[in-house]
C-alpha positions as CSV (number, residue, x, y, z in Angstrom):
1,M,-2.6,0.8,27.3
2,T,-3.4,-2.9,27.2
3,E,-3.6,-5.1,24.1
4,K,-7.4,-4.8,24.0
5,D,-7.1,-1.0,24.1
6,K,-5.1,-0.8,20.9
7,I,-6.9,0.3,17.7
8,S,-7.7,-2.1,14.9
9,D,-5.3,-2.7,12.1
10,D,-7.6,-0.9,9.7
11,A,-7.9,2.1,12.0
12,L,-4.2,2.2,12.5
13,Q,-3.6,2.1,8.7
14,A,-6.1,5.0,8.3
15,L,-4.4,7.0,11.0
16,K,-1.0,6.5,9.3
17,I,-2.4,7.7,6.0
18,A,-4.0,10.8,7.6
19,F,-0.8,11.5,9.5
20,T,1.2,11.7,6.3
21,Y,-1.1,14.6,5.2
22,M,-0.6,16.5,8.4
23,P,2.2,19.1,8.5
24,R,5.3,18.1,10.4
25,A,5.6,19.8,13.7
26,I,8.7,21.6,12.6
27,E,6.7,23.2,9.8
28,V,4.0,24.7,12.1
29,N,4.5,28.3,13.2
30,R,2.5,31.4,13.9
31,F,3.5,33.1,10.7
32,D,2.1,30.4,8.4
33,H,-0.7,29.1,10.6
34,G,-1.8,32.1,12.6
35,D,-3.0,32.0,16.1
36,N,-4.2,28.4,15.6
37,Y,-0.6,27.1,15.4
38,E,-0.6,25.8,19.0
39,T,-3.8,23.8,18.4
40,I,-2.3,22.3,15.3
41,L,0.8,21.3,17.3
42,E,-1.4,19.7,19.9
43,H,-3.2,17.7,17.3
44,I,0.0,16.5,15.7
45,E,1.3,15.4,19.1
46,A,-2.0,13.6,19.9
47,V,-1.7,11.5,16.7
48,R,2.0,10.8,17.3
49,E,1.1,9.5,20.8
50,I,-1.6,7.1,19.5
51,L,0.8,5.8,16.8
52,L,3.5,5.2,19.5
53,L,0.9,3.5,21.8
54,N,0.2,1.2,18.8
55,D,3.9,0.2,18.4
56,T,4.3,2.5,15.4
57,D,7.2,5.0,15.0
58,P,5.6,8.2,13.7
59,D,8.9,9.1,11.9
60,E,8.8,5.9,9.9
61,V,5.1,6.3,8.8
62,Y,6.1,8.5,5.8
63,D,8.4,5.8,4.5
64,E,5.8,3.1,4.9
65,I,2.8,4.9,3.4
66,D,4.6,6.7,0.5
67,P,8.1,5.4,0.0
68,D,8.4,7.1,-3.4
69,S,8.2,10.6,-1.8
70,V,11.0,10.0,0.7
71,P,14.4,11.3,-0.5
72,N,17.1,8.7,-1.1
73,S,20.0,8.7,1.4
74,S,23.2,10.3,0.2
75,Y,25.3,7.7,1.9
C-alpha cells in the first residue's frame, strides 16, 4: 500500500470508532454467534488489516478511543 492508497484521517478515525464496537475475535464462537461466526471473524480480521496498513495497532485502538473503559494496570 502506498501513501496515496491510505485512507483519510477522518475515515481512519471512523474505522477506529467502529472497531471498538466490534466484538473481539476471542469473544466470537459458534455458541454465541451461530453459524455466522466465521464471517464475523473474517470481518474483524479485514478491519484489523486496514488499521495495520494505516500504521495503527488494532490492540491500541480501544485505549485511544475510550481510555476510561480500559482497566488500569495492576503493576
